[in-house]
Phi, psi and omega in degrees: 000333181292316180296313170303320180293325179289323180296317185264004180305301188243069190282124173249115177273132171240146173290146185261144179291154169288161183295328177289328170301318178299310181302313183296330174292316175296322173302308178293331170296320180291332175289345185258354180270122171313306184301322181292319180298318183291316172308311180294319179299312175301319177293313178302324179285324183281325184232076183292320181250035185227148174301342180285347175287358176250143178296162180307322181283342178087200183248169185295330180288321176298323181285342169284328181236083185293341192273121176047048180290340186280345189262000000 
């Protein structure tokens, strides 16, 4: 009980982001990493005309229009 009371003693509640905002933030964080840039360039070079050529999170255009971009 003591451990739980310390955890909730000075509780700070924050609003949660919507799922799309969280995904968009992950997308932006990935754009800043060198290894992500290399990974995306490798995928697009290996699979230029295939959906495998796009990273799992998609492109910026996909996040702006998230509904059924794969169809």
